[in-house]
N, C-alpha and C positions, 0 to 999 in steps of 0.2 A: 408812488405805492397809494400817496392821497387821493390822487386820477381816482385809481385804480378803485379804492375803496368806495370812492360816491358813484361812483358806475356802480359798482354791487346795489349799492342803496338803491338803485331804481331797478334793479333787477326785483320781480315779484315774487320769482320763488328762492330769491337768495339764502331765506331763514332755514331751507331743508337742506342747507350747506354746514357745517361745523363750523366752531373757529378754527380747527388747524386747519381746514382744507378752506374757508374762507383768506385766509394768512399765508397759506403758500400760492393761493393763486395772485396775490399781492407780489408778493416776493418773486414769483416767475415773470411778473408781470414788469417787476423792476430791473429783472437779469438780462430780459429783451431786450429792454428801453438803452440800458445802459447799451449793449454789445451794438446796437443800432446806431450811439451815438459814436460810438468807437470805431465801425465801420465808416460811417458817413466822414469821419476824420481821417482816415488812413486813403479813402478816395478821393479826401480835397486836396494833399500833403502829395500822393501822386503827378497828382496833376498830368492827367491821362490828355492827350492829343485829340483821340476821338472816344466817344461812348463806345466802348465793345465788351461781347460778351462771349463765353466759350462755344453756350448754345445757340449763337447766331453764325456763330463757321459756318462758310458756304463750302463743305465737300464734294459738289456735284461736279463744280471744274474742273476742268483736268491740268492741272498747274504742278504736281509733284509733292500734293499735302495728302500726307500719308496719316486717315483719321486715328490711327490705333498709335499713332506717336504724343499727337495732339491730345488724346485724350489722356496719353499715362503723361504726360507734362500738364495734363491741367488738374493731376493731382496732387502737384507741387510736391512731390518726393523728392525732386533733382534742387529744388531749395532746400529743402530740410536739409540734402546730403553736400549742399554748399557748391554743385554744381553749376556748369555755363551753359548757355546756349545761342549760338547763332543761328541767324536768321538770310539768308542771301538770295537776291532775284531783281528779275526786271521791276521798274519802274512800273505801276500800278497795278503789280503780284498779290496784292495783301499783305505785304511783311508789316507794316507799320499798324493795322488791324488786329493780325493776329499777337503782334508783340504787346499792345493796348488789353487785348481779351487774357492773354494769361499773367497780365501785371494786377487787371480786376479780379480774377480769380485768386492770385494768392493777396489780394486786402481780403477778399471774402474768408478766406484761409486764417485769416488773422496776422496775416505779414505784413508788416510795413514795408511800401515797396515805393521807388519811386521811376518818371517814367520822363527825360530828356532826348530831346534832340542833341546831338555831340557837338554842331555851333553851340547852341544855345549855350548849354553844361560849359565848355571851354570859355564863351564869352563872362559868364557867372564867375572863373574862377579868376580871369583877369580883373574884372571887377572887384572882387574880394581880394586881389593881393594890394590893389591902389591904395582900398579904404581900411586895410586893415583887420578885414574879416574873414581872411585866408583858410587862419586855423579852424572853426569854426566850422565855415563851409564844407573845407575838404572831409572835416568831422561826422558832417551828418550825411554826402553821401559814402561815407567808410558805412556808416551802422546803417544803412538800408538792408535788410534780407533781402531785397531783388532791386538790381537798377536795371533800368532797361534803356540802351544807349542806341536813337535811333539815326537813320540819316548821316551812317559811320561810315565816311568816307568821300565824301562830295566836294570834299577839297584837303589839299595836303597840308600837312599841318607844321607849324614852324617848330623850332627845336623846342622852345619856350613849352608850347603846348603838347608834346610831344612830352616832355618830361614831367606837365603836371597828370597827362594822362598815364602815365607810368608810375607816379607816387600815388594816383588812385584806386588803383589795380592792382598795388603793392599790399594797399590797406586792405583790400577786401579781397586779395588772393587765400583762398584755402580758408577763408572765414563766413564770406558770403557769397551771393550768386549773382551774376551777371548776364545779361541779355544784348547782344547786339543784334541790331537790324541793319543789313548794307546793303546797297546795288553792285557793289564793286566784290567781287568773288575773293575767297579768300586769301588767294597764290598772289595776290596781285595789293595785300594791305604793306606788305613792304617799301611800296612805290608812294603808300599816301603816308607814312610813317617818314620815310625820307631818312632819317639816321640810320644804318643798317643795325647799329649796336643797340639802340632805342628800339626799333624794331622789332628785333631777337629777344627780346624782356617783353616787350608789349603783348607779344603773341603768344608766345609763353604762358604768361599768365591767364590766357582767355582759352587758349585751345585747345590743351592737351585735356583739360576735365568737362570739355563739352559736347552738348548733344547740338547734331546739326540736323538743319531744314533747306533746302534747296528749292526754292519755288520756279515754276519756269511758264511759258505761255505765254496769252498777250494780256492786258491791262484788262484788270477786274472792271476798273474805273469805265471803260471803254467799252464792256460789254453791257453792265447795266443800264451806261447812258442810253445803250440803244435799244433794251428792252420798256416794254409799258406798264404802267401800274402794275395792270392784273399779273403780269411776268411775274415781276419781280415779288407781289407779295403771294406766288404761290407756292 
């Protein structure tokens, strides 16, 4: 507010405004500044893998991406309703970009969100178990209004990893939203988890309240690498 007042003093026509108007401008400036700082904090904590936003999603390529569904998800009502989202598709189809764009939009909407590659998340949990910070890190993951887990199913889970994942999803089930991005189709997830009982429990907490996007087609990275700079900007 002090900075806003100093700027007002430099304006030649500032005396034409009433005291109430000038005070209102300073308060508005303070509110905007605080919200910008909160947004910066949310984005920093989210740890997005790529800088992505919904407005830059490419709907021109034929890859099974329904624009109306994506824009509906971008409204973030599914997060407020504590629903999940599953994005599947081949390597390079744009799963990570789409996931990061939706996490970015959630941050813009004021929702504390986190992005993690599943292998990294499981490694963080394993380290936390060893140094005594396990309850703290699990609580942090459980509190996130949106938790995006990318690269789901790259490796088969150990029993301990499956148990950690189940505990995490149990803490979030019906209370927070989880986004999963995976190359592996959902009907092969049992094989990834390994233990049939744990697999049933994990999938039960993810699938039944989930929106689903199944991307298809060639690698977007391959297509873009073949385009000239002018074509990419068109």
